[in-house]
Structures are given as C-alpha cells and as structure tokens.
C-alpha positions as CSV (number, residue, x, y, z in Angstrom):
1,M,301.9,-111.1,-117.6
2,R,304.6,-112.0,-115.1
3,A,304.2,-115.3,-113.2
4,T,304.1,-115.2,-109.4
5,P,306.1,-117.7,-107.3
6,V,302.9,-119.6,-106.5
7,D,302.3,-120.1,-110.2
8,H,305.3,-122.4,-110.4
9,P,304.9,-125.9,-109.1
10,A,308.6,-126.1,-108.1
11,S,308.3,-122.9,-106.0
12,A,305.2,-124.2,-104.3
13,A,306.9,-127.5,-103.5
14,R,310.0,-125.7,-102.1
15,A,307.7,-123.5,-100.0
16,A,305.9,-126.6,-98.6
17,L,309.2,-128.4,-98.0
18,L,310.6,-125.3,-96.2
19,G,307.4,-125.2,-94.0
20,L,307.8,-128.9,-93.1
21,L,311.4,-128.5,-92.3
22,L,310.7,-125.5,-90.0
23,M,307.9,-127.5,-88.2
24,A,310.2,-130.5,-87.8
25,A,313.0,-128.3,-86.4
26,C,310.7,-126.8,-83.8
27,E,309.2,-130.1,-82.7
28,G,310.1,-131.2,-79.3
29,K,311.5,-127.9,-78.1
30,S,310.3,-126.5,-74.8
31,T,307.8,-123.6,-75.2
32,S,308.5,-122.5,-71.7
33,S,310.9,-119.5,-71.6
34,R,311.7,-120.3,-68.0
35,A,313.0,-123.7,-69.0
36,E,315.4,-122.2,-71.4
37,H,316.2,-119.1,-69.3
38,P,316.0,-119.6,-65.6
39,A,316.4,-115.9,-64.8
40,A,313.3,-115.2,-66.9
41,R,311.0,-116.3,-64.1
42,A,312.6,-113.7,-61.7
43,Q,312.3,-111.0,-64.3
44,E,308.7,-111.8,-65.1
45,S,307.8,-112.0,-61.4
46,A,309.5,-108.6,-60.8
47,L,307.6,-107.1,-63.7
48,A,304.3,-108.6,-62.4
49,K,304.8,-106.8,-59.1
50,S,305.6,-103.4,-60.7
51,K,303.2,-100.6,-61.1
52,I,303.6,-100.2,-64.9
53,P,300.6,-100.7,-67.1
54,G,300.0,-104.4,-68.1
55,A,301.9,-105.7,-65.0
56,T,298.7,-107.4,-63.7
57,G,298.4,-109.2,-67.0
58,V,301.9,-110.6,-66.6
59,G,301.0,-111.7,-63.1
60,R,297.9,-113.5,-64.4
61,A,299.9,-115.1,-67.2
62,L,302.4,-116.4,-64.7
63,K,299.6,-117.9,-62.6
64,V,298.1,-119.6,-65.6
65,S,301.5,-120.9,-66.6
66,D,302.2,-122.3,-63.1
67,S,298.8,-123.9,-63.1
68,A,299.4,-125.6,-66.4
69,D,302.8,-126.8,-65.3
70,A,301.3,-128.3,-62.1
71,R,298.6,-130.0,-64.1
72,R,301.1,-131.4,-66.6
73,K,303.3,-132.7,-63.7
74,L,300.2,-134.4,-62.1
75,E,299.2,-136.0,-65.4
76,D,302.8,-137.2,-66.0
77,S,302.9,-138.7,-62.5
78,I,299.6,-140.5,-63.1
79,S,300.6,-141.8,-66.5
80,N,304.0,-143.0,-65.2
81,A,302.6,-144.7,-62.1
82,P,303.2,-148.4,-61.9
83,P,300.1,-150.5,-62.6
C-alpha cells in the first residue's frame, strides 16, 4: 500500500507551516478592493447601474460595503476620541 502525504508527519508539518505562513502573509492587508484599486469603485458603480442580470446585487453589495465603511469610521473616531 502506498502512503499518502498525510500519513507522513513531516508532510503534515510542512502543510501546517505553509498554512501558517500564508495566513501571516495575508494578515493586515486591506480586504477592500477599492482601497487597492481606486478605479474599481467607478467600475462597480457603473455595473450596478447597468441592465445586465445581477447588477442589482452589485448595487446592494456596494451599499452594504459603504455602510460597513461608515460604521468602521464611526467606531474608529469614537475609540480615538480623547478622554
């Protein structure tokens, strides 16, 4: 019987290490595509206004994203307020 990679402790350790490295590399990065690509907001907005199927879903997602950004800014301003 041939051993699978999971059967070898060294392979499992490498896989776990790789997973941890990937998580660490992604930590702290912005998840907002608009923060990384300013033109993306204009493209998403134009798509939301179009008549193609799914455009209303894009519009709703933009509204939810804007609401979350506003809430986060409010929370940041409250937490950074002087005592």
